[in-house]
N, C-alpha and C positions, 0 to 999 in steps of 0.2 A: 368426575372423582370417583375413585376407587370404591368399587363397591363392598369390598372386605374391609376399608376404613370405617367406612360409614357405617358397618353393622358393628364397630366396636364403641361409636362415638355416640355422644348426646347431642340429641339435633334440638335447635329452639328457632320456632317459627315467630319473625320480628312482625306485626302489624301496626298500623298506621294508628296515632294517638288519639283519642276522642278531643272533642272541643274542651271540655272540661280538666282532661290532663295539660293541655297548652296552656290553660288558662291558670293552673299551678305551677308550671314552669315559669311563665312570664312574672308571675307575683313572686317566688322564691330569686329570680334574676333581679327583681327591683327590691327587696327586701336583704339581701346577702352585701354586707360592709366589704367582704374581701375580694369575692370575685362578681360581684354585681354593681349593684346602685343603692346599697344602703346608706350611703353617707346624703344621699340628698333625699328630698320629698319630692317624689314622682307621681302626678298626678294624671288621668285621661279624661277628656271630655268624653260624655256619653256616647257610645257606640265606638269610639276609636278603637280600644283594646278588643272587641268583638270584631271588629275590621280585621286587624291583625290575624286573629285566628282565625277567622274565616278564610282568609285568603292563604294562610299557610297548609290548610288541608292534612292536616294530620302530619305535619314534618316539623319537628320541633328546631331543626337547624334554619329552617325560613323565618320560623318565629323570630328566633333569638337575634337573627342577622337584621331583621327588620325593627325588633326593639332597639338594636344597638343603634341603628341608624337616627330612628326617630329621637331617642334621649340623647344623643350626643351632638345632632344638630339644631334640635331647638334651643339650646344658649348662645348667646352672641358669640362667647367662648368658651370651650371645654378643655378640661374642668373647670366649673365654676367654685364657688365657696362651697365649703361643708354646711349642710342645711339648707341652700338654697332650693328654690322650687321650681321645678320642670314639670311644665304644663303641656300635655300632648294633644293638640287638636285632632279631630278627624281629618282634617286636610294633611296634615301633617303622617297621619297614620298612613295613608294612603299615598302618600308621593314615598313613603319608605317601602311599600311592598306594592308596586304595581303591577306585578304579575302574579296569578295563584300558581302555585308551585304544583308541580307535575311529580308525583312518585314515581319514579322510573329510573333504574339501574341497568346500563346496557350488557353488564357482566354477572348482575344478580338473578333472583329468582323472580321478582317482578316483569323483566324483560320478558322471558319465555312465557309466562302465565299472560301478559297481554297479548304476543302473538299469537298463543295458542285459541285465546279467548277470540281474536281477529280471525283465522282461519276456521274457529268453528263457528264463527257466524256467517262467515262465506259460506260452508258447508250445509249449514241450516237455512238457507235462502232468506236470511234477516237483513235487508240492507240499511237499515236504521242502527242497527247494534254494529253492522260492519263500519258504516261510518265513524262512530262513535270510537271504536278501538284504533281505527286508521288515526283518526285525530288528536288521540293519546299518544299514540307513537311519534306523530309529527312533531305535535308542540314539546314532547320530551327531547327532539334533535335526534331521532332514529335515523339511521343512515335510508333514504329513499331505495336504493338500490336493494336493500337487503328486504324490505318489502315487496319488491318486484319481483324478486328473487322466489320468495314465499308463493306469491300471488300465482307465479307461473308453475311452479308444483300444483298448486291446487286446480290451476285450470287443466291438468291432466287427470289427477289423482280424483279430484271430486266433480269435475264436470265431464269430462273425458269425451267421448263420440254423442255423447247427447247434447252436445253443440260445439262441432270440431273446429268452430271459430274462436273459442273461447282463447284458446293459446296465441291465436292470431294477433288479437285485441290487446292480450296484457304484454306482448312482445313490441307492437306498435305503439302503446302508450309508454313502454320502458324506454324506447327510442327517441320517442319525442322528447320526454322528461330529460335524457342526454342532452340534446340540443338546447333546451329551453332552461333548464334548472329551476331552483327555487326564486321567489315564491309562487311564479304562475305554474311549475310544475305539479304545484297541488291539483289542478285540475285534472292531470292525468293519473295520478293515482287515485284519484275519487272515482273518475269514469272506470279506469280496471276493476276498483272493487265492485262498484254497482254491477258493472256488468256480469262478474260472477257469482254474485249474490242473488241476481235474479235469471240466470242461466237453468234450464233444466239438469239434474243432477245424474250421473253414474260413475260408477266406481268400478265399471269393468276390465279397468286397465290392471286392477289386482290381480287378474288370472295370470298374467307374467309371474308373478311370485306362485302361484301353484304349480305351473310348469317349470320355474328352478328348484322348485322342492323335488321334483319329478326327477330332473336332470343329477342333483347332488345325490340323491338317494339311488337312482337306478347307474351312477358313475358311466354306464353306456348305453346307449341305443342305436340298434344298426340301423344304416340310412338304407330303405327298400333298395332292392336292385335297380328298379324302371326309374328311381331318382337321383343316382348315382352319375357322375360327371361322364358321360358317352366318348368325350373328345379324347379323352386320358387313356381309360383302359376298355373301351368297348370292344375291341376286337378280341381281345385276349381273355376276358373275364365276363363279357358280355352286360356289362355296367350299361344302365341306361334301357336296355332291351324291354320292350313293353310300355314306356311311356305314352303316355295321350296326350298331345298337345292340346291344350285347351281353346285355343283359340281356331283350331279347326271344325269345331264343334258348335251348336247351336248354343246362344247366349255367350258365346266364350265360357262355357265349362262344361267339365264331364267328370263324372264319379271316378274315381280312383284313389289308392293308400298313398297318404301324405306322412301320416304318424309311423313312428316304429310299430312293427306288428304288435309288441307286448302293451303298447298304449293306445290300440285302436277302439274308437268310441269313448276315449277321453274326451271330457269338456272344460276348456279352461276359460273360455270367452262367454261369456253370458251376458248378451245385451237386453239392455233395461229397455223398459217401455216408454223410457222419455225423451223426447225431441225428437234428432235425427236418428237414433239407435230405436226408436218406436217404428220409424218407417223400414228399418232393416229388420227388425229382429225377426219378422213371418219368415222373410226370405234366407236368412241366415239357417231358420229352424229347419224350415223345407229342404236345404240343399243337404243337411246334415242327415235328415230321416232317410231322404233317398240315396244318400252315400250309404247309408249302413245297407239298406235294402240291397244296392248295388253288391256291395262288397262281400255282406256276411250274407249270403243266399242260401237256403234252406238247399240241401242237394237231392231232396226226394225223386227228381225228375231225371236225375243221372245213375241212382242207384236204383234201378227198375225191379228188383227180384222183391218179394213180399219178405221183408227180413227184420222184425223190431231191433234186433241189436246193431245194424246199420246204424242206426240213428245217431248215436254217439261218435261225433266229427270234432276235427280242429275247430275251435272258436273261430279264429281267423284263418282264412283260406288263401292259399297264393294263387291268388288269379286278379284280373281288373274286367270288371264289366264296362266296355265302352261308354253305351249309350242306354245301358239299363235302367239306370236313375231317371234320366228323361222321360222313357218310356214308362215307366212304373207310375211316375208323379203325373205324367198326362192321362192316364188309362184311370187313375184314381180321382182323378178332378173330374173327368168325365162322369163318373159312376155319382159323386157327391155331388154331383151338379143335377143330376135329374131326380133326386129326390128332393121332398118336402119335409120338413120337420120343424114343430116348434121351438122356438130358444129355450124351452123349460123341459124339453123331453129328455129321454136316458137313450143312450146308444151304447150298445155292444160291440165289440170287434172280436171275431174270431179269430185265431193265428195272427194275432196281431203283430207278430215279429219284431220289429224294433221301431215301430209306429207310425208309419207312412199313412196310412188309411185313418188309422186313430185321429191323429192332428188333424186331417181335414175335416173328419165327421165333426171333431168338438168344437171347430168353428163356426159350425150349424146350430149348437146346441151351447151359446154362454152360459145359462141359465140353469143348466140341467145336468144331471150326471154322467159321468163316462167310465164304462167299465171295459176291461181287455181281459183276453185270455192267451198268453201265451204257453211255450212250449218248455222252457228252459229258463232257469235262474238267470242266465246271463241276459237273456231279452228283458226280463223284468227290472233288473238291473240298469240297463240300458234307458227304457221308457223313464222309470223312477229318477233317474240321474238328469236326463232332459226336461222331466219337470219341477224341477227344483226351484226355477224362476217363477213359476205360475203360484197363484194364489192357493193357499192351501185347501179352500173348500172347491176351487177347480181341478184340483189334482184328479187324474183319472185312476180308479180302483184297478189294480191289474193283479191276476190269479196264474198261478203256475200249474197248468192241467192240460189233460188230453181233451178236444172239442166235446167231445160227447160228457164227460163228467162235470165239466164248468156249469150246469145247468143245475146238477145238483149244490153246488156250492153257493149258488146266488140265493140271496134272501127270497123266502117263499112270497109270491104275489107280486114281486119286481117285475115289471114290463118295461117293455123297449118301444121307443117310436122308430128306431133305425136298429138293425142287426145287420152289421156288414161282415164280411170277411174274405180271404184271400186264401186258395186251394186248401180250403175245407172238404170237397168231397173228390179228394184223391182216390179213394176207394169207392167208386161210385154206387156199386151192389150193397154197400151197408150204410149208405147214407141217407137212405128214406128216412131212417128213424132220426137223422139229426137233424134233418128240415123240419120233420113233425115236432121236435123239441123247438125248434128255431120258431116255429107257429104257434106252440103254446105260449112262449112268452113274449108274441109281438103283440103292441096296442091295435086295435079293432082297425084301424086306419092309418097302422104302422107299415114300414117300407122294409125291405132288403136290399143290400147292395154286395153282390158277391162278384169276385175277380177269378176265374179258373183256367188255369192252364189245361191243355188237352195233349197229353203227350205224343197219343198215335197220331196226332196231326203236325207234330213237332218235327225237327231235322232228325236223323238218326246217325251214329257214328260212322258206320259204313259209308254213308255218303263223303268221308273225308280220308277214307283210308285210301291205302296203295292198290293199284290192280290186282296185286299177287294175292292178299290179303282179305279184298271186297268181299269176294263170294262167300268166303267162311264167315265173313260179320252177319252177311244178309242173312242166313242159314239161321245162326244163333238169333237174330233179331226175329224172324219169323215166329220164334219159340217165346221170346220174351213178349211179345207183343200180341200173341195168341190170348184165345178166352178164357185162360187159365190164370193170367195175370189180373188180379181186380184192381193193380194199381195204374196199367196202361192199357187194358183190352176194349176202353170204352171210347165212342166218339161222340159227335154232334146229335144222333138220335138218340141215345143211350143217355145222354145228359139232359135233353129235352124231356124226356118222359118221366124221368126221376124228379125234375124240378117241377113239371106240370102238375104232378098227383099231389103235391103239398100245395104249390099257388099257382092254380089256373092260370089267372091272369099273369103274365111275367112277361116281362121285355128283355129278349136275348142278342145281343150284337156280338158276332165275331170278327177278331181282328187278327191279322197276321202280321206280326211284327218280327224284324230283322235286327239281331243285336251283334255287337261286336263281341266274341268270347273270346279269351284268353285260355289256351289251353297249355297247362303246364305238366311235366313229367309225374308230379304230385297229383295232379287231379286225373290225369289219364291211369294213373296207378289205383285210383279209387275206382272207377268206372271197371277196370278189370277185374280187382277183388271182390267187387260187391257184385258183378254181373255177370261177364263174358267167360270168367274163370271157370264158372260152371258149365260152359259148352266146349270142353275139350280145346281151350285156345290157351298156348301157354304164353308167360307172363313177358318174355324177352321178345317173342313174336308178336304180340299184341302191341308193345310199346315199339316196334320197329314199323308197323305198320300204318301208324299214325304219326305225322310231325307236329310236336309242340308249335304254338303259335297263336295269331289273332284270327279267327275265322269268322264267317257269317253266319250266324245260327238262326233258325226260323223257328217261333213258338207260335202256335195258335192260341189266343186267349179269350175265352167267353165273357162278357160282363154281362150280368146279371142283374135285373133290377124290377123292383114293383112301386107303385104309388099308391100303395092302399087299393082301392075298388075300381074295377073298369079298367085295367091294363090289357094290353095286348101283347101277344108274341110275334116279333118281328124276326125272320129269316135273312140277313142280309148276305149269307153265303160269306166268302172272304173277303171282305172290304180291305184291300191291302193297304197298310199303314207301314211303310217301308220307310225304317227311318235311318236312311243314308250317312253315315259318316265317315271320315277320312281319318285314319291313324296316323299317327306321326312319331 
């Protein structure tokens, strides 16, 4: 109906009549000499009129039709003489209206109200109400195919992936109904309705409409170059270059960018904790966290000079980290598995980035409090966004701060069962104070779990340079990695001395990992402008010396953990955990 027309109209809502209303209508029809039966003496056996009223169910048309049939079939011949007695027995009344009237107009409001009640009963997991409204529609002669169509919609809209079989069951019942028909087909209507009503529920498919809204608003979303069709324009434009074939990787998955750059980190699909989705919820969350950590990695290791202004970088970087996500997740799981904490303990994660370590530790304290420190508003927004599907009381408190200042922002007296963090000791000479602050906030039997990259033991860019420029880069790197640079001038010995001052009983494991790193012209330019330009190397000369592309990059990672009192330090040397993967 035209909304503008409705706004200029007076709308009346028609409601069913009461029993008293129907009795009044019946008496009026009996008394009216012109349009009714006033010429005769119409009388009812006790309960006869009441039966007509009751079965009419608020419908005056049904009542009048039954009354007409009862009056005109009682005499041997109709019409009888004026003044004749017409006595309507209860048996006659029952024969005159054998079926209760069902108020239902397929084209009217009541039709839509009943189907709405039916769908909402399915959504609300009320099988009794679902069967009632279904019976209401069937009794009124509603098209069963219409009912099945609405149940098919509900199977995806309201049940969704909480039970992927819901749509299969409804479709099978609809097909069976088409073969069998009525009346036996009512079993299949009821079967489908009961299945939907008793299914776990999820409306996660509504995420499509969030995506559709973004598409309509954005109008254009550039396809990332590595996702473009390489068969058509691969040679001319480099389409498809850098694409990582998931089936070549462990678990047939690898972290890489799939969304347009402007939408990286956007979440459309929010799996519920119900049914099948409850089983995949954690896996989906972990992969998102790992992917963000891999694709949006802090570049402090690559910009090796101490220059705070260099921390402002692109939100989303033009690079893919082949096995970085798998590597990070493996080490975070290793660390979290080494610590014990009460289910109600508090956890604090420093430099939480996009939440990979945070969510792993949150699993160990389902009844406790979770806190995180991040370095940017963007990181906070991502963690908050991922936490939307959690209960309000279990969502982490996220602070935008530097690692040292966060302790001044936390509530006085608040202590933690576990304090974790990643790359919080980047300036080792200054980090003894941070460790002391961690110790002050740690419960007496609390634990730490830190994951620290050691730049001095990791790959250097000169290793990938052309022979003509390698020597020049090596000389620059000698200066970069000298004792004057607090970011990279330390190794295992300095790390252990610093950590053991605060935590004498600590366990340290060193892991050497290889990752597939994609060097792009933009990332190389970042290296040059923030580091190598300071050593007399011209930009064009630098870019010509190193070929962009995927290379094997070595990182040395220290896994640092305690379990309260009585720990030991463990020197494993470089336990090579080479994650060898094939690019495609």
